[in-house]
Structures are given as structure tokens and as C-alpha cells.
N, C-alpha and C positions, 0 to 999 in steps of 0.2 A: 565623359568626363566625370569625376566624383568629387564630392566634397563631405563635409561633417553631416552624415544622415540623409545625403541624396545622391543622386546619380543621373546624369543627362544621357538619355538613351537615344535621343533622337534630336538633331538641330538642322534648321532649313533657313536660309535667308531669302530675300526677295519675295517675302509673302506681305502683301499691301492690304490695308484696308482702304475702301472707296467711300468717301463721305458725301458725296454728291449725288443728287437723285437724277443728274443728267445721264443720259446714255454714253456720251463720251466724255470722259472725265479729263479735268485739266490738271496740271502739275500741283496746284494748291490742294487739291482735293484728294491726293493720294498720301498715305501714310505708310512709308516703308517700315518693316518690322522683321522680327525673327520668331519662328515658331519652334518650341521646345517641347519634349515629351519628358518628364522627370519623375523618377522614383524617389518618394521622400515620405518618411516615417510611416511605411507601410501602406502607402497609397501611391497612386500613379496620377500625375497631374499634367494637362495640357496647358502651356504657357506661351502666350504671345505678348512681345513688347516692341514699342517703336525701336528703330535703330539706335537713337541717341540714348534709350534706356537700356537695352539689351546688354551691352557692354561684355564684359567677360562672365561666361554662364557659371563660373565658380562663385560668382558675388550674388547670384540670385537669392532673393528672400522672398518668403510666402508667409503672408499674414493670415489670420483666422478670418472666416468669413464675414463680410460687412452685412450686419443685419438689415442695415437701413438701405443698403443697396446703392448709396451715393458715394461721392468722391470729391475731391477738392475742387473740381471744376463744375460742379452740380448746377451752379448757378448760370453757366454758359448755354447759350442756345443750342439745342442739338438738332441734327437733321430731323425733318418732319415727314420724311418719306419712309412708308413701311414697305420692304420689297416683298413681302410675304415669301412667296416661293416662285412667282412668275417671271419677273424680269431677268433676263439673262445676264445682266451685268451686276445684279445682287448688291445693292448698296447696304449701308448699315440700317438696321432696324431701328424704329423708334423705342422699342422697348430696350431699355438699356440692360446689359448683362447684370445678373443677380449673382453669379458665382464669385469667388474670391477674386480680389483685385490684387495685383503685385505691387508690392512696395518697391519704390525705385532703388536702383543701385545706390550702393553706399557712396555718399559723397556727391550724390547728382540731385538736383532740384529740378524736377520734371516741370516743363512748362504746359500750360494749357493752350490750345486744347489736346495736342497730341499726346501728352503725358496720361490724360485720362482714358485713353482707349485701352492700355494695358489690361490684361486680364489672366487668370488662372483659374482653371476648373478642373475638380476631379472627374476622372474618367467614369467613375460609378455614378455621376450627376448627369451623364448624358442620356438622351433619350433617342435622337436619331440623327443621322447625318445626311444632308442633301449635297450631291454634287452636280456641277454644271452640265449643259447639254454638250455634246462634242462639237467641235467646229469652231469655238470661240478663239479669241486671240490668246487668252489664257485661261486656264481652268480655275474654279473656285469651289470651296466647300463651306456650306452653311451648318453650323452646329445647334441643335436645339436641346435644351435642359429639361430635367423632369418637371420642373415648375412650369414649363411651357413657353417660356422665353427663349429667343433666339439669340446667339452670340453674334458678333460683328462677323459678316462674311469675309472669309480669308481667300484673297486672290494670289496665286501662284504665279507670278510673272515669270519665274524661271523654272517652272515645273516643279513636281514634288508631291501632288496629291496622292499617286499610287504609293510611293514611298512611306508617307504618313499613314495611310490605311493599311499598309502592311505592318507596321509598327504597332499600330492600334489593335490589329488582329491578334497579336500576342496576349492582349489583355482582355478583349472583349469579342463577343460574338457579333458579327455584321451580316444581317440577312436583308436582302433587297425585297422591298414590298411588292406583292403582287399587283398592288394598285398603282405603283409608279417605279418604274426601273431605276430612276434616279435617287430614290430615297432608301436610305439604309437605316433600319431598325436596330437598335443597340440593346444587347443583353448581357448579363453577367457571364463571364466566361468560365464557368466550372463544370466538372463532370456530372453534377447533380442536377443540371439545368433540365436535361430531358427526362430524369426521373421525377422532379418535382412537377414537369407540365403533365406527366402521366397521372399525377395526383388529381388532376381536374377532370379526368375522363372516368365516366360512370361505367367501368368496365363489367361490373356486375349489377344486375338488376338489384336495387336497394330494398324493394319490397318482397323479394323472392325469398322465401322461408326456407327452401331447401338447397339453396346454393352451396351451401358447406357440404351437404351430403352428396349433392351432384359433383362437386369438385374432388371429393374423397375418392369417389367410385372412378372417376374419369377426368383428370386435370386437363389433359390435352383437349378433348372436345369441348369441355366447359369453357376453357379460356380462349380456344382458337378464335370462335367468332367474336370474342370481345376485342381482340386486338385488331379486328378488320376496321374498328372505328378510329384507329390511331391516325392513320392516312389522312382521313377526312378532318381530324382534329388538326393537324399541323396547316392543312391547306384552309380550313374554316377560320381558324384563328387570325389569318391576316386578310380574310376576304373583305370586300368593302361592304359597309354597314348599309341598311336600308335607307332609302332616301328619307331625310327628316331626322335620322338618329343623330345624337350627339357624337361628335368625332373631333379629334383634335389633329388628325392627320391631314395634309393639303390635298386638294382635289388633284385628281391625274391630269397632265397636259392633254389637251385636245388631239395634238398632233402626234401622240405615241401610242401605239398599240398596247393593250395589256399584257404583260408578259405572264408566264406561270411562275410558281415560286422557285426561287433560285437563290443560291448563296454566293457570295462574290469569290472569286478564285485569287487568293492570296498566298495559297501554300503550293509551291512548285516542287514536285518530288523528282528526285534524280532518276537516272535509269535503273531498272530494277536487276539487282545483281544475279550471278548465277550460283546455283546452290547445288552441291553434289553430296548426297547423303552417304554414309559409311556402312561397313557390313556390321552385322548384329554382334553383341558382345559374346564371346564364347565362355565355356565353363573355364578353359585355361587362363583366359584373360581375367575373368573374375578372380580365380585362385591367386593371381600374382598381386591382386591388391590386398589379401588377406595377410595380416602380421602373424606373429608367433603366437599370441594369445587369442587368435580369432578375431582381433580387431582389424576392421577396414581400413585401409590407408589409401591416401591421395584419393579421397571421396570426390572432390569436385571435378577431377580428372574423369573418375569412373561415371559420373553422372553425366558429363558431357558426352561421353561415349555411348551412353544409354539413349541420349537425346539425338545424337546424329545418327544413331542405327539400329537402337532396339536391342531387345534381347534374344539370344536363342532359345528355343521352346524348352529345352532340358534345364534352362537356369532359371526360369520365371519362378517357379515354385519357391526359391530361395529368395530371389531378388526382390519379387513383389512385396515380401513382408517388410523390407526396408524402404521401398518406395511409398508404400502405404502407412508409414509410421508405426507398425506393429512392432518392429525390433528397431533398436537405436543403431545410427550408422556408427557411433562412437563406442558402443558396448563390447565387451569381451564374448567368448563363447559361453563361458561360465554364467556371466551375467544374463545372457540371453536364454539359457537354460531355465534359471531361476525365474525370469519374466514369464516364460512360458507356463510354467507350473502355477505361478499366481494367477495368470490370466484364465488358466483352465479351470481352477477352482472357482474364479469370478463368473465365468460363463456358466456353468452347470448350475449354480446358486440362482442365477436369472431364469434359466430354462426351467428350473424346478418349481418357480412361482407359477407360470402358466400350466405346465404339466399336472400340477397337483390340485388344480381346479376341477371340481367334478361337474358333470353335466348339469347336475341341479344348480350349482352355484352359477354356471356360465349362463343359465337362462334368465338369471337376476343381474347379470353384467353385460348390457347391451353392447359397451364398447369393445370388450373382449371378444364377444360373439361376432360383432361387426368385422374385427380385424381379422378373426380365423375365416370367416365367410370369404372376404375379400382376397386374402392370401391363397386360399384352396382355389379360387377361381383363376386368379393370376398364375399361380405355379402350374396349374394344369395345361396352360398354353405357352410356357415361356420355353423358347429353344427346344421345342419337341422334335426337330429334325437333327439336333446334335445327338450322336450316339449316346451320350453321357446322360441323356435326359429322355431319351425316345420311348422307352418302355416303362410299364409298371413295375416290372421286377427290377429295374435298375434304383438303386438307392438315392440318385442325384434328386429326384423330385421331393422325397422324404426329408432330405437335408435342407433343400431350399425352403420348405415349409417351417421346418424347426428354426433355422436361423432367422427368419423373418418374423416368427412370433416372439423369439427371445429378443430381438431388436426392439420389439413393442415395449418389451420390460426394461430395456436399457433406455430408450428415449420415450419416456410416457408422453411428453408434450407432443411429439412429432407422430408417433405411432408408425401405421403404414399407410402409404399412399402408392396407388399405382404407378408403376413404372420402376420401383425399387427391385422388383424381382428382375429386371433387365440388368441392373446394375451388379446384382450379386451372382448372377449365373457364370458369367466369366471367370469371375473371383473363385468360384467354388470348383469350376472345371480345372483351373490351374492349380489351386492349393491343395485340393484333395483332402482336406482335413476340415472336420466340422469346426472345431474351436479356432484354429488359425484362420479360416476363411471369414469367421464371424468378426474377428478383430480387424482384419483387413478391410472387411466391408464396412465396419465403424469408421475406419480411417478414410474410405472413399467419400463416406456420408458427411464426414467433416468438411470436405470440400463442395459438396453439392446440396447438402441439407436444405439451403435456403431455396432450391429449386422446387421443392415440395411444400412449402408453408403455404397456409390458406391465402394469406394475403397477396401472393404472388409477386411482392415487390422487388425480390432478387430476380425473378424472370423479366419483369418489366425494365429493370435496371440493365440487364444483359441485352436485352434487345435494343435498348437505347445505346449501349455502348457499341454494339455491333452496327447499328445505323451511323454512329459517328465514325467509326473506322472506315466503313464502306463510302461514306460521303467524301472522306479525305482521298481514299484509293481510286474511286471511280464515281465522280458526280454525275456523269452522263448515265451511267446504269441506274444510279438512284432515281435521277429524273425520269427515266423511262418506267421503273417500277412505280414511281409515284403517279405516273401519268395512268397507270393501269389499274389503280386503286391496290397496289401491293406493296406501297412504300413503307408500310409497318413492319415488313419482314416476317409477318406471322407465321409464313410457311417454314421459317427457321426454329420455329418453337419447339418441335420435338428434337431437333438436331441439338440444342441446348440442354433441354430438360434431362435427357439420358446420355448426353455426350456421345452422339452419333452412333448408337448401339444398333439401330435397326437399319442404318444406311451403308454399312460395309459388311462384307462376309465376315464370319466368326473370326477366322485368324487375324483379319485385317484390323478388327476391333483391339484385339489382344496387343498388337504393335501400337496402334494409335494411343491406347490409354497408357502403357509404359512410359510412352515418350512424353505425353502430357503431364504425368505423375513426376516428372523431373523438376518442373517448375521452370524449365528453361525454355527460351533465353529470357523469360519474364513471365509475369502474370498474364492471364487471359489468352494464351495461345490458342485456346479452343476457339475464340472469337476470330482468329485469324485463319484458323481452319475453315470456319464458315464463309470466311471473305474469299479464302482460296477456292473453294467449290463453286461460289458465285461467279469468281473471275474466270474459271474455266468453262462456265456455261454461259458467258456474257455474251458472246455473239449469237449463240443459237437462241436466246431470249429475245434479243434486240432485234434481230433479222426475222424472226418469225411471226410477227404480227399478233402475238399471243395477248388475249385478254387476262383478266385476273385469275378466271378459272383454268384456262390453259397453262399459266404460270404455275399455278399450284400443281396440276397434273404433271406437268412435265418434271417439278422437283421431286414429287413423290415417286416418278418411274426411275429416277436415278438410283434408288435403292439398290443395292448389290452390284452396281455396275461401276463403281467409282474404284480407283487404285489408291490405296492409302500412302503408298511412296510418293505418288505423283502429288497428292494433296499436301502432304508435309513438306514436300521440297518446295512447293509453291508458298505455303504458309511461312515458311522460313525465309523466303526470299522477301515476301511482303514486309515481314518484321524488320529485315536488314534495310529495306527501302526507306520504311518509315524513320527508323532511327537514324538514318544518315541525313535526313533532312533538318537543317540548322534552325528552321522557322516553324517547326511543328507546333500547333497550338497546344496549349498547357493541359487542357483537358483530354487530348489524345496522349501526351505524355503521360498523364495519370493512369490510363488504361494501360499503357505499356510497362509501367513500373519505372518510368524514367524520371518521373518527378513525384514528390509527396502531394497528397490531397491538398487542394486549395482551401483557405480559410473560409468558413461559411459566410454567404453574402445576406443582404437583405431578401426578403421573400422574392421568389422569382416572379416574373410577369406570366400571365395566363400562357402565352405560347413562348416556347423555348426553341430558337432555331437550331439548326444543324451546324456543324463546325465549318470553318473555311476549308476550301479544297481546291485541288488543282483541275484543270481541264483536261479531258482526255478524249482523243479523236473517237468519233462513232466507227463501229465496225464496218469493214469492206464488205458489201454485199455478196455474196455467192449463196367329365374327367374326374378322376379320383388320385388320390395320393396314398403313398405306401405308409404302413404303421411307423409311427416315429420311433427311432432308437431309443435305447434305454439311456437314462441320464447319469448312467454311472461311469462311462467311458467315452473317450473321444474315439469318433469312427474314422479309421483309416481306409482309404481306397487306392488301391494301386490303379494308375492310368492305364486305360485300355490301349491308348496310342501315344507314343514319345512326340510324334509329330504334331504340330499346331493344326494340321489340315483336316480336323474332324468335320464331318457334315455340319454345315451350318442350317 
């Protein structure tokens, strides 16, 4: 139901307040009311009013927060019993609610005392929600605000607690406390929550003077051990405090065992759809999309075909230039030629910058000398089993070296970081041209350059998003990994850093990348590729009894054993399964590009929980480089093999 500036998204009657401290309530101590969730003025409010005040939801008015916390019936004697969190009948607390109070419906004159109990609170002001124990005549919820006061307990005589929690989960993250399974901690519901919580981790030693140099030389090893702290951070953030420490959380009930960290399951995914991939796009099919002036036509249809089937090997050299932004999808053949001439001149001007530096000058330029040494070391061991790079007489190694050094001139701030040679190698192998390969590499780096930044904020954010997706798709797998100190998914670091370059055979990497470059079916498909691999290995991991070391070993041993078509098929199926869910949390929608990023919230709490997720049943048991080419021409190389099946 909608009105001017607000919309009622949830409404449930039969929600009572119990105003007596007695375990058995008499009729006079019960106040019947209606609970509503209302979107109003860029805020979401939880509103309860007695039946005589509830009236038509279109007539609800909300006032500013009452700074005094009083109301027209403040002089009335209020119940003196404080329920805390122990009594199962949860009567009203002696601490009167401090949030917004509801104004009465127009034309109504509320009578005391019932009229005084109406309240309205912004969801952003909630700190925790406590539910009743199972087995009671009816369930209740107790809401605690950031200020520390509890709102009147809401007793659902006609059911509806789960429905309300499902609605609240659209706007909030609700994580059950490891201290008490009936206590849900409330956090802002935005995709930056995990990223913000990473900020509190000391991922690098603050007093380490060589951390930057260590990272530049080996970002994978330097960062890998740091992420092992993430799991303990999530677990430790919600651990019980030492005896005597200040805490505003209630003590756990004596008769309930302490559960592990869990997230309430409020997202129910539908069945996973069946996906069939198509055949690769052929040269003939591509030619049908080329217009009279060489301009590509029906580009969305063409991209969809590349996404669903990839490209035939003979077509890649041309098509990758479009996928990586070197050539415009809208340009004509003549415009492309002019663009290539311009970019060729630009490339060699940058290349001349480092080639003209004398050895004497380089001795006084430690940065350039460091880049050159690091590049030479990495190039000498990049894809050496591929025939294009296997011998010193092959020009591939020299071109790798020259392009990477030129990229340092192109992007001074980033320079060279280990792993970039892995990204360039397949591009150079396919493009077979120094200049074109450089600009295609620059296009790829536009997508992933954040992976190589010293702060590693992009990698932390991606691991956080991967964790969110996996928690929604398979919470039991997440719980298992968490129980084995692997819940941070640090073993996926290399996957995301260089886009699975070392996980698949070389020809499969070419297919995987061209599919990912289409940007379909939305952003972050590479994260669903990671989810697909973990989903394929789910039963093996969970039935094996592996510890953290064995999990890491098993994941590493998957290298070159995965089928790219199987993984892509499963990743697309996961995407369809998620997008078909009508109640997908907003932060997951953001990751999949289904919703715009949420507005910034107030500073996040120290611990940010994982998103709401469905339950899934556990598995059923059962060197040197060549001389650099001259800078006066672009080196063309005829491919040795038209087939993509070069040795990997």
C-alpha cells in the first residue's frame, strides 16, 4: 500500500503487547495491535499501533523523534517488571521506548494507557532482535535499539515472526550470536559491510619496513598468510567476552548449548536451472555481423553468442581487440585503421622512454632497475611449456619483456607487479602483434588493475563478495570451511588475482577469458566461476574430513584438472538460480548488477556478518631474454599453430 512519500511493505495483525508481569496474562493486560514495515522518506520504519489506532495504513503519520522520550500518558504508572531476556512470556520492559512515537490516526483521540504504547523505529536504530524459545503458545520478538533500550515485546498470537524477519532481511543483515542462538545481531545491509570489516584487520605488520617490497615481488605469498586471520576475525568478533568485561549482550540461557556462528536462513533459492552452452562463434558467423563499411551490427546478439559459446581459435585475433576495448564496436574499418596508426605511434614513444635509458642512468634509477629485474625474472618462467615461449630463439619472451616494461611507462603509479606476465602471455599468443597485444593488455588491466594495488583493497573486497555469494548459495559448505579455519577462502586468492590463469589448461584459459570479457550476464561472473568450482568440489571437501592444510592442498591439486565448459555451465546456472530468487538480499543484487549500490551508511560495526542464506542438505556419504626488437616497427609473428591446443 502506498501513500505520499511512503509505502507499506509488510502488515500483520494479531500482534499483542503483554503489560502484566504475570506468567499467565488476563484479558485486560493484553493490547492487540498491528505491526507494519513502512518505507518513508529514504528510510524504513517498523511501526506498531494498537488496533484502535492502527486504522487504515494510508493514514499513518510519523513524527520526528521525541527527544524527551515522553508521551501524553507519561504520568501513568507503568509496569515495573523488567523482563530482561529471561522470562519466556517477555512482558514490557520498564525502560520505555526512546525511538519515534507514532502520531494517532487523523481524527482519533488515543486513550491512555493503550494509546501510549504505539511506537515507530527506524531499522537503522536497531541493534539486536531476540526471539522466543520454541514450544510456547505463541512466539514473540524483543527489539533492542542502539541506545540500549528494549522496545515492548511483540507477541504474535496469529504467527508471523518468520514473515517479519524475512522482510527485515531485505534491509538488514541478521546474524545469530554464537553466544545465544535466539539473539540476532543487526548490521547495515550493504555490500561494503565485509569490506569495511576487513579494514579492522591488521593484514600486514604495521612495523614491517619491507612489506611493500615483499608485496611487489610476490603479492600472492605476502598476502596469502594474512587472509588466514579473516576467519578468526569473524568468529572472534562475536565470541563471548572475558568474565568481568563490559558487555551489553544478554547472558546465554543455561539450558541451551552454545552453537557455532550461523546466519539465519531467510533466502530460499529455487531449483537450479539446466544450462546448455552453444558452439563457438565461427568466422562465417562473425562475417554476417559486419556491415558495408566494416561496422559491426547486432552487437548485443554477437556478444551473447560469444558468452554462450566462445570464439573459434582463428577468430580470436580479431575479436579480442573488440572485447578488450582496443577497437570500438561501433567503428568503421577506416576508423579502426586510423586508430591503430595513432596507437602504434603512442606505443613506440613510450617504449623509447625506457630503451633510451643508458646503463649508467639506470643505476641511478632504482625504480626502473627494479621493474626490469622483476620482469626479466618473471618472463623467464612464464608459460615456458607453450611452444610460443619455450625456447630462447623464439621472439615471444622478448616481446613479453618489452610490452611489460612499456606498460611501466604507460602506468607509472602501478608499474609492474608479479602476475601481470601471466595476464599478458595468452593475449600476446593470440594477437601475434606487439602493439596490438600491448593495447589489448591495457584493456585487460583496466578490468583487473585493482588486483595489483599495494593496499589489496580490491582483493579483499572480491574475497568478501565471493564469501557473500557462497554463503547464499551453500551455507553448509561455508560452515564447514569455517570450522576448518578456511572460511576466509584465502585459497581462492590466486584464482581471483590472475583470473584462473594457472587453474586451467592454456586453451581453456583462452575460452574462459573471452567469455568473461563479454561482461555477460552481468558483472562479477568470475566470482560465480569460483563458486562453481567450489560447488563441484563440495562433496569431496565435506566428506573427506580435510583440515585447513588438506583443503588448501586439494584446491591446489585441481590445477589443470578442471573442464572450463563444465565450470562455465555451472557458473551460468548459479547466476540464473540467484537472479530468479525474488527475495535476494540487496548486497547480493549489487554484486550481480541487479541493483545500484546502496547509499553509504553510518560507520559499520567492528564485525559485519555474512548475508542471509538458504539451507542446503549435507552431501550423502560415499633464464635470460632475447634481445629487444627495434623500436621503429611493430613486430608481426605468424602463428605456428592455428589450433588453440598449443602445449600448456
